[in-house]
KOLLO-44876 format. One record per atom (N, C-alpha, C): residue in one letter; x, y, z. Coordinates in steps of 0.02 Angstrom, whole numbers, padded with zeros to 5 digits, always signed. Layout:
REM residues N
aXYZ...
END
This chain:
REM residues 316
m+04550+04518+11235m+04600+04522+11182m+04633+04455+11171k+04639+04417+11224k+04672+04352+11216k+04630+04303+11176r+04564+04316+11166r+04521+04270+11129r+04521+04284+11054l+04551+04339+11033l+04549+04356+10962l+04579+04303+10917p+04634+04273+10933p+04661+04222+10888p+04612+04165+10876k+04573+04145+10927k+04525+04091+10917k+04468+04113+10872i+04446+04174+10879i+04392+04200+10837i+04415+04202+10764c+04476+04225+10752c+04502+04228+10683c+04507+04159+10653a+04529+04110+10691a+04534+04042+10666a+04465+04015+10648l+04415+04031+10688l+04347+04008+10675l+04319+04040+10612l+04333+04103+10602l+04309+04136+10541l+04341+04107+10479a+04405+04089+10484a+04439+04058+10428a+04408+03991+10411l+04388+03953+10462l+04356+03889+10452l+04288+03898+10419l+04249+03948+10443l+04183+03961+10413l+04191+03981+10340s+04242+04019+10325s+04254+04040+10256s+04263+03980+10211c+04299+03930+10235c+04309+03870+10195c+04244+03832+10186l+04201+03833+10235l+04138+03797+10230l+04088+03833+10185l+04088+03899+10189l+04039+03936+10150l+04058+03943+10077f+04122+03941+10061f+04145+03951+09992f+04190+03893+09972p+04161+03837+09950p+04201+03779+09931p+04244+03795+09869a+04296+03756+09860a+04341+03766+09804a+04304+03760+09738q+04319+03805+09691q+04286+03806+09626q+04331+03771+09574s+04298+03743+09522s+04336+03714+09467s+04365+03771+09426r+04427+03763+09403r+04461+03815+09365r+04484+03786+09298a+04473+03826+09246a+04495+03805+09179a+04566+03832+09168n+04611+03788+09145n+04679+03808+09130n+04697+03784+09060l+04733+03826+09024l+04758+03810+08957l+04832+03827+08956n+04873+03777+08940n+04945+03786+08941n+04974+03773+08871a+05019+03817+08849a+05056+03805+08787a+05110+03754+08801q+05108+03699+08765q+05157+03645+08777q+05215+03646+08729q+05201+03661+08665q+05254+03654+08614q+05239+03700+08555d+05290+03735+08531d+05282+03777+08472d+05279+03734+08409l+05249+03762+08357l+05245+03729+08291l+05309+03747+08253n+05354+03699+08246n+05420+03713+08220n+05433+03671+08157f+05441+03705+08100f+05456+03670+08038f+05530+03653+08032g+05571+03678+08077g+05642+03663+08074g+05677+03703+08020v+05729+03673+07992v+05769+03706+07940v+05748+03679+07872l+05731+03725+07826l+05708+03706+07759l+05746+03745+07707p+05752+03715+07647p+05786+03751+07592p+05737+03797+07556q+05762+03842+07517q+05721+03885+07475q+05683+03841+07425g+05620+03860+07410g+05580+03824+07362g+05541+03766+07390a+05547+03751+07455a+05513+03693+07484a+05442+03710+07505t+05398+03660+07500t+05330+03664+07528t+05322+03604+07574v+05309+03617+07637v+05307+03564+07688v+05244+03570+07730t+05213+03513+07745t+05154+03511+07788t+05170+03471+07851i+05151+03498+07908i+05154+03463+07972i+05083+03451+07995g+05065+03389+08008g+04998+03373+08032g+04989+03389+08105p+04927+03392+08130p+04915+03412+08199p+04940+03362+08250d+04950+03299+08230d+04976+03249+08277d+05048+03229+08261d+05081+03265+08214d+05151+03252+08200d+05194+03276+08258s+05256+03252+08260s+05299+03269+08317s+05316+03344+08319g+05316+03377+08261g+05333+03448+08261g+05274+03495+08267s+05214+03468+08277s+05154+03510+08279s+05152+03553+08342g+05113+03607+08339g+05102+03648+08398g+05057+03611+08448r+05069+03620+08513r+05032+03582+08564r+05009+03628+08620f+04946+03617+08641f+04918+03649+08701f+04891+03593+08746e+04887+03607+08811e+04854+03562+08857e+04797+03597+08891a+04736+03568+08885a+04676+03595+08916a+04658+03552+08977v+04654+03584+09035v+04641+03547+09097v+04587+03583+09137v+04559+03548+09186v+04513+03576+09235v+04538+03555+09303q+04544+03603+09348q+04566+03589+09417q+04506+03599+09463g+04497+03552+09509g+04441+03556+09556g+04381+03516+09532p+04324+03522+09567p+04263+03484+09549p+04240+03501+09478r+04205+03453+09446r+04180+03463+09378r+04105+03447+09374p+04063+03480+09410p+03993+03461+09410p+03955+03483+09347c+03982+03533+09309c+03947+03555+09249c+03958+03506+09192p+03906+03478+09163p+03914+03427+09110p+03929+03457+09042d+03925+03523+09034d+03934+03553+08968d+04003+03539+08940p+04009+03523+08875p+04075+03511+08846p+04115+03575+08843v+04181+03568+08841v+04224+03626+08833v+04224+03647+08760q+04242+03709+08747q+04245+03736+08679q+04316+03759+08665l+04339+03746+08604l+04407+03764+08584l+04405+03797+08515r+04436+03854+08509r+04440+03887+08444r+04502+03931+08441f+04530+03936+08381f+04588+03979+08371f+04564+04049+08353t+04581+04096+08395t+04559+04165+08385t+04609+04205+08344s+04669+04179+08334s+04720+04214+08295s+04764+04163+08260l+04763+04165+08193l+04807+04123+08153l+04840+04168+08100p+04905+04160+08090p+04939+04202+08040p+04930+04175+07970s+04936+04219+07921s+04940+04198+07851s+05011+04204+07825l+05053+04240+07863l+05123+04250+07843l+05168+04240+07904l+05227+04213+07892l+05280+04213+07941l+05330+04267+07921t+05357+04302+07969t+05398+04361+07955t+05467+04354+07986s+05517+04376+07948s+05586+04375+07973s+05601+04440+08008a+05659+04442+08041a+05679+04504+08075a+05689+04561+08026g+05705+04545+07963g+05715+04596+07912g+05652+04617+07877g+05594+04587+07896g+05531+04606+07866g+05510+04565+07806d+05550+04515+07787d+05530+04470+07732d+05477+04421+07758t+05434+04397+07712t+05379+04354+07732t+05375+04292+07688i+05347+04239+07716i+05329+04179+07679i+05259+04157+07701e+05225+04120+07658e+05156+04101+07671e+05151+04040+07717v+05102+04042+07762v+05083+03984+07802v+05008+03978+07798s+04983+03916+07791s+04911+03906+07781s+04886+03850+07825f+04820+03852+07838f+04787+03802+07879f+04724+03779+07842g+04698+03722+07859g+04638+03697+07826g+04603+03646+07868a+04552+03615+07838a+04512+03565+07873a+04557+03508+07899g+04547+03489+07960g+04584+03434+07990g+04653+03452+08013m+04672+03516+08010m+04739+03536+08032m+04742+03554+08106a+04686+03544+08142a+04686+03549+08215a+04652+03486+08242r+04676+03463+08299r+04648+03402+08329r+04652+03408+08405v+04599+03386+08438v+04598+03382+08511v+04588+03309+08530w+04629+03284+08577w+04623+03215+08597w+04634+03208+08672e+04604+03156+08699e+04610+03142+08770e+04682+03122+08785e+04710+03154+08835e+04781+03142+08850e+04792+03069+08870a+04745+03039+08905a+04753+02970+08928a+04734+02919+08874d+04699+02942+08821d+04676+02897+08768d+04676+02934+08702p+04732+02937+08666p+04736+02975+08604p+04687+02952+08550s+04660+02891+08556s+04611+02867+08507s+04544+02904+08513n+04534+02937+08569n+04474+02978+08579n+04491+03050+08558f+04474+03068+08495f+04495+03133+08469f+04441+03162+08424e+04449+03225+08410e+04406+03261+08362e+04450+03308+08321e+04442+03305+08255e+04478+03351+08211e+04433+03410+08193f+04465+03468+08182f+04426+03526+08161f+04470+03573+08121d+04438+03621+08088d+04472+03670+08047d+04492+03729+08092p+04556+03740+08102p+04576+03794+08148p+04560+03863+08121a+04546+03869+08057a+04535+03934+08026a+04462+03956+08029g+04427+03939+08083g+04359+03964+08090g+04310+03917+08125q+04329+03856+08137q+04283+03808+08168q+04297+03803+08243t+04242+03796+08283t+04248+03786+08355t+04238+03712+08370a+04284+03683+08407a+04278+03612+08426a+04249+03607+08496t+04209+03556+08507t+04184+03540+08573t+04212+03473+08594f+04223+03465+08660f+04253+03404+08684f+04225+03390+08753p+04208+03326+08767p+04177+03310+08832p+04221+03329+08891v+04192+03360+08940v+04231+03381+08998v+04259+03321+09036e+04225+03265+09033e+04250+03206+09069e+04311+03176+09036s+04328+03198+08973s+04387+03173+08938s+04449+03216+08951l+04442+03267+08992l+04500+03309+09009l+04544+03273+09061p+04609+03288+09062p+04645+03336+09021p+04652+03313+08949a+04656+03362+08903a+04660+03348+08832a+04718+03387+08801i+04742+03361+08745i+04794+03395+08706i+04764+03422+08642v+04781+03483+08625v+04760+03513+08562v+04821+03521+08517g+04819+03489+08458g+04875+03493+08411g+04858+03537+08352l+04906+03577+08329l+04896+03622+08272l+04948+03606+08219g+04925+03594+08157g+04969+03584+08100g+04962+03641+08051a+05005+03642+08000a+05003+03696+07950a+05045+03675+07890t+05039+03715+07837t+05081+03707+07777t+05119+03771+07765v+05184+03765+07755v+05225+03823+07741v+05251+03818+07669t+05249+03874+07633t+05271+03877+07563t+05327+03928+07557i+05386+03905+07538i+05445+03948+07536i+05463+03964+07464p+05463+04027+07444p+05482+04045+07376p+05555+04027+07362p+05572+04013+07299p+05642+03997+07283p+05691+04052+07298d+05667+04115+07301d+05711+04171+07313d+05703+04200+07384a+05672+04163+07429a+05662+04188+07497a+05730+04198+07532p+05741+04256+07561p+05805+04268+07596p+05813+04220+07655p+05872+04194+07666p+05884+04151+07724p+05870+04188+07790g+05851+04149+07841g+05838+04178+07906g+05783+04142+07943l+05767+04166+08002l+05714+04137+08044l+05650+04177+08034y+05595+04141+08019y+05530+04171+08007y+05482+04146+08062e+05443+04193+08091e+05400+04175+08147e+05333+04212+08145a+05284+04185+08181a+05220+04218+08194a+05188+04181+08253m+05135+04212+08281m+05101+04184+08339m+05033+04155+08320a+05011+04104+08356a+04944+04076+08350a+04913+04073+08420t+04850+04092+08425t+04816+04096+08490t+04756+04049+08492l+04753+04009+08544l+04697+03963+08556l+04656+03988+08615e+04590+03988+08606e+04544+04006+08661e+04508+03943+08686y+04505+03938+08752y+04476+03878+08785y+04421+03902+08832t+04359+03878+08820t+04302+03898+08860t+04277+03838+08899r+04273+03847+08965r+04250+03794+09011r+04192+03822+09051f+04141+03781+09062f+04084+03803+09102f+04092+03778+09173a+04092+03824+09220a+04107+03809+09290a+04047+03821+09334v+04046+03788+09392v+03993+03798+09441v+04001+03865+09476p+03948+03905+09479p+03953+03969+09514p+03957+03959+09590q+03977+04012+09624q+03979+04007+09697q+03910+04004+09727r+03861+04031+09692r+03792+04029+09715r+03750+03989+09665p+03694+03961+09686p+03652+03922+09641p+03633+03961+09579g+03631+03926+09522g+03613+03957+09459g+03646+03920+09402d+03642+03949+09343d+03671+03917+09284d+03747+03918+09289c+03778+03871+09254c+03851+03869+09250c+03876+03932+09215v+03933+03955+09236v+03962+04015+09207v+04024+03997+09166q+04040+04040+09119q+04097+04028+09075q+04162+04047+09109r+04213+04007+09095r+04281+04023+09114r+04322+04019+09049v+04351+04074+09028v+04387+04077+08965v+04461+04088+08977r+04501+04049+08943r+04574+04055+08947r+04603+04057+08877e+04661+04088+08869e+04696+04090+08806e+04770+04072+08816a+04799+04044+08763a+04871+04028+08764a+04898+04037+08694e+04962+04053+08688e+04994+04066+08624e+05053+04019+08613i+05064+04002+08549i+05124+03967+08529i+05156+04004+08470i+05219+03989+08458i+05255+04019+08402i+05257+03969+08344i+05243+03993+08284i+05252+03954+08222i+05315+03979+08189s+05362+03935+08175s+05427+03958+08150s+05456+03911+08098v+05499+03939+08056v+05538+03900+08008v+05603+03939+07995e+05657+03902+07987e+05721+03933+07970e+05738+03914+07898i+05752+03964+07858i+05769+03953+07787i+05844+03961+07779e+05873+03914+07743e+05945+03917+07729e+05958+03928+07655d+06020+03940+07639d+06039+03957+07570d+06020+03901+07522q+06008+03922+07460q+05989+03875+07408q+06047+03828+07391l+06030+03767+07373l+06080+03718+07353l+06108+03737+07284v+06174+03738+07279v+06207+03754+07216v+06260+03701+07201v+06257+03672+07141v+06305+03622+07118v+06338+03648+07055t+06404+03652+07055t+06441+03676+06996t+06495+03626+06978a+06506+03619+06913a+06560+03577+06888a+06624+03618+06886d+06677+03592+06915d+06740+03630+06915d+06767+03637+06844v+06758+03586+06804v+06778+03587+06733v+06719+03560+06693n+06695+03598+06646n+06635+03578+06608n+06651+03525+06555v+06711+03526+06529v+06730+03479+06475v+06797+03447+06493i+06800+03380+06492i+06862+03344+06502i+06882+03313+06435d+06940+03331+06411d+06964+03307+06347d+07007+03245+06359l+06985+03188+06334l+07022+03125+06342l+07077+03117+06291g+07081+03162+06245g+07134+03159+06195g+07121+03105+06143m+07175+03081+06111m+07170+03030+06059m+07168+02961+06091l+07117+02922+06073l+07109+02854+06099l+07116+02804+06042l+07140+02744+06059l+07149+02691+06011l+07100+02634+06024h+07085+02596+05972h+07041+02538+05981h+07069+02491+06034g+07023+02468+06078g+07042+02421+06130g+07067+02454+06194m+07074+02519+06195m+07099+02554+06254m+07044+02557+06308v+07066+02559+06370v+07023+02572+06428v+07053+02630+06467v+07016+02683+06473v+07040+02742+06509v+07011+02741+06579e+07055+02742+06629e+07034+02743+06699e+07050+02812+06729a+07000+02841+06762a+07010+02905+06796a+06987+02897+06869p+07032+02874+06914p+07012+02865+06984p+06991+02930+07017a+06946+02925+07066a+06921+02985+07100a+06975+03021+07139d+07027+02984+07161d+07079+03015+07201d+07132+03051+07159g+07122+03051+07093g+07168+03087+07049g+07234+03052+07037s+07239+02988+07055s+07302+02952+07048s+07314+02928+06977g+07266+02934+06932g+07275+02912+06863g+07301+02967+06819e+07313+02949+06756e+07338+02998+06708e+07282+03045+06685t+07220+03024+06692t+07162+03064+06671t+07127+03092+06732e+07109+03155+06731e+07078+03187+06788e+07006+03163+06799p+06985+03157+06861p+06916+03138+06875p+06869+03197+06863a+06804+03184+06862a+06755+03237+06859a+06749+03269+06928a+06751+03335+06930a+06753+03370+06994a+06695+03420+06999f+06665+03422+07059f+06608+03466+07071f+06617+03500+07139t+06583+03558+07147t+06581+03593+07211t+06508+03604+07230v+06491+03588+07293v+06422+03593+07317v+06419+03640+07376t+06373+03687+07374t+06358+03730+07432t+06283+03730+07442g+06261+03739+07505g+06190+03739+07518g+06174+03738+07592p+06113+03717+07609p+06091+03717+07679p+06138+03677+07723r+06159+03706+07778r+06207+03673+07821r+06176+03619+07865s+06110+03623+07878s+06079+03579+07927s+06037+03523+07896l+06046+03511+07832l+06007+03459+07798l+06054+03408+07766d+06029+03346+07760d+06067+03293+07728d+06064+03300+07652y+06117+03275+07618y+06120+03277+07546y+06120+03205+07519l+06080+03193+07466l+06081+03130+07431l+06120+03139+07366l+06174+03102+07358l+06217+03108+07299l+06200+03052+07250t+06186+03070+07188t+06171+03022+07135t+06213+03038+07074v+06247+02988+07048v+06289+02997+06988v+06260+02955+06932t+06250+02987+06875t+06226+02952+06815t+06274+02966+06758t+06276+02919+06711t+06320+02926+06653t+06281+02915+06589a+06305+02946+06536a+06279+02935+06468a+06340+02918+06424d+06338+02861+06391d+06395+02838+06351d+06416+02891+06300l+06480+02891+06284l+06505+02937+06234l+06478+02917+06166e+06450+02964+06130e+06420+02951+06064e+06461+02985+06009h+06465+02950+05953h+06500+02978+05895h+06461+03038+05869e+06498+03087+05842e+06466+03149+05821e+06417+03140+05764t+06427+03089+05722t+06382+03078+05665t+06356+03006+05660e+06395+02958+05684e+06375+02888+05678e+06341+02865+05743s+06318+02803+05742s+06282+02775+05800s+06328+02740+05850d+06393+02739+05836d+06440+02705+05880d+06444+02741+05948t+06458+02702+06000t+06464+02730+06068t+06524+02700+06103l+06549+02737+06152l+06602+02713+06197l+06572+02710+06266p+06570+02649+06296p+06540+02643+06363p+06575+02687+06415l+06535+02721+06456l+06560+02763+06510l+06531+02738+06575e+06574+02722+06625e+06551+02696+06689e+06576+02739+06746f+06533+02748+06797f+06554+02780+06859f+06588+02727+06903t+06648+02742+06928t+06686+02692+06966t+06694+02709+07040g+06657+02757+07064g+06661+02775+07135g+06685+02847+07143g+06666+02876+07200g+06682+02947+07211g+06711+02960+07279l+06735+03021+07288l+06759+03046+07351l+06723+03113+07366w+06707+03124+07428w+06677+03188+07448w+06712+03212+07512g+06713+03277+07522g+06743+03304+07582g+06743+03379+07581t+06760+03408+07638t+06765+03481+07644t+06835+03506+07627d+06880+03460+07614d+06949+03476+07594d+06957+03454+07521p+06975+03499+07476p+06981+03480+07406p+07037+03429+07392e+07082+03421+07440e+07138+03376+07429e+07126+03305+07454q+07072+03293+07491q+07058+03227+07517q+06983+03220+07529g+06961+03158+07541g+06890+03148+07552g+06873+03076+07570d+06809+03065+07584d+06784+02998+07600d+06750+02968+07540p+06754+02903+07531p+06723+02871+07473p+06646+02872+07476f+06615+02873+07418f+06542+02868+07415f+06522+02832+07351d+06464+02802+07352d+06433+02771+07294d+06372+02810+07274s+06351+02803+07213s+06290+02836+07190s+06231+02813+07232g+06190+02861+07255g+06133+02846+07297g+06148+02850+07371q+06207+02875+07388q+06227+02880+07459q+06206+02948+07487t+06187+02948+07552t+06167+03009+07586t+06225+03035+07629i+06238+03100+07624i+06290+03132+07664i+06255+03167+07722d+06271+03146+07783d+06239+03174+07843d+06258+03247+07852s+06208+03287+07875s+06219+03359+07883s+06276+03374+07932a+06284+03332+07983a+06336+03344+08032a+06406+03339+08002s+06410+03310+07942s+06475+03300+07912s+06496+03356+07866h+06449+03397+07843h+06468+03446+07792h+06459+03519+07814d+06413+03534+07860d+06403+03602+07885d+06393+03653+07829g+06359+03633+07775g+06342+03680+07723g+06393+03689+07669g+06451+03659+07678g+06501+03662+07625g+06546+03723+07630p+06586+03733+07577p+06579+03695+07515p+06603+03623+07522l+06568+03580+07485l+06588+03510+07479l+06623+03500+07412y+06676+03463+07414y+06714+03448+07353y+06701+03375+07335i+06673+03365+07275i+06653+03298+07253i+06697+03278+07194r+06727+03219+07198r+06767+03193+07143r+06736+03127+07121c+06724+03121+07056c+06692+03061+07028c+06740+03025+06981g+06755+02963+06998g+06797+02923+06953g+06755+02891+06899y+06789+02874+06843y+06752+02845+06787y+06798+02802+06744r+06768+02762+06701r+06804+02719+06655r+06772+02725+06585v+06814+02734+06534v+06792+02737+06465v+06825+02679+06427t+06784+02640+06393t+06809+02582+06355t+06801+02596+06280v+06854+02584+06243v+06852+02594+06170v+06848+02525+06137p+06789+02504+06113p+06783+02439+06081p+06822+02435+06015e+06840+02375+05997e+06872+02365+05932e+06822+02380+05877g+06847+02412+05824g+06806+02422+05765g+06760+02481+05765v+06758+02521+05818v+06713+02579+05817v+06739+02631+05769t+06694+02673+05746t+06712+02724+05697t+06758+02777+05727q+06807+02797+05689q+06851+02850+05711q+06813+02916+05712g+06836+02963+05753g+06805+03029+05756g+06796+03052+05827s+06756+03104+05835s+06746+03134+05900s+06686+03102+05935y+06693+03091+06001y+06640+03062+06043y+06629+03109+06103v+06566+03114+06121v+06548+03156+06179v+06500+03117+06224g+06514+03118+06289g+06469+03086+06338g+06460+03131+06398e+06423+03106+06447e+06408+03147+06506e+06413+03105+06570l+06441+03137+06620l+06438+03112+06688l+06405+03167+06730t+06349+03151+06763t+06309+03201+06797t+06305+03185+06871l+06318+03235+06912l+06308+03230+06984l+06244+03266+07002s+06197+03232+07034s+06135+03262+07059s+06138+03261+07135v+06122+03318+07165v+06121+03324+07238v+06051+03344+07259e+06022+03305+07302e+05953+03318+07326e+05956+03330+07402v+05922+03383+07422v+05917+03398+07494v+05864+03353+07525i+05881+03320+07580i+05836+03275+07615i+05808+03312+07675l+05742+03320+07677l+05710+03354+07733l+05705+03307+07793n+05735+03325+07848n+05736+03281+07907n+05669+03280+07942
END
């Protein structure tokens, strides 16, 4: 009985000699495919090697005596992303929207169509990264919220059997989430549609500062929209034109103020971007200052011009 421990130890040693370690195929989900926050009506494409693309890592552990290349194919790809409320938006894939590359040398890569094509990659180039891109199309009336779906990648590796013979398949699968968050549509409204400058005389210059310190009110707007995206503010003017004659009164934008408080704000110029961290979706209160010059000798009568605020959502 006292010799049993030695016999057990010897059997354990023989087991290691008779059954050497086998190579194992592993596939790990590294990163979800995330479109981030987008406004309604946007169409955005993420490429397979972009920073937001979906990522998998294909590796082999142990000896690699089988020379056969590995095989990679997507067995499940969604056509729709779905919200918790059951609303859907389209997501699509195409040629070149999947890519596999050597982790140590990204210049060694192969592109393929994830919607039906199987990629092969040399086993000696492992470990490798598989990137997945896609295009998402958001309708203008899509309800705000988080939309998601799953994508599944299958990885086939040929491994040495425990006994002599042909290499055998080792198949692994991994999943990532494809997601996008939709926020409310951008809305820009003029607080007052028509500003009446009253009776003007030849040679007059009317100043309307953005801070409201002048006798004439500035142009005022209210902006609401996606809280997590930057806004580009652009102000354009059209000179005041006589109702029947060709005479005009020059109209100039003289600077603006923006802020979340209607009583105060920070200055801005046309073409300036407002960072998302500063507005949190609004409402934003925009005040635009302007100057109207009345040249000598222009025809008397009514004149109408325009000052327009354009707000563009910047996709980060």
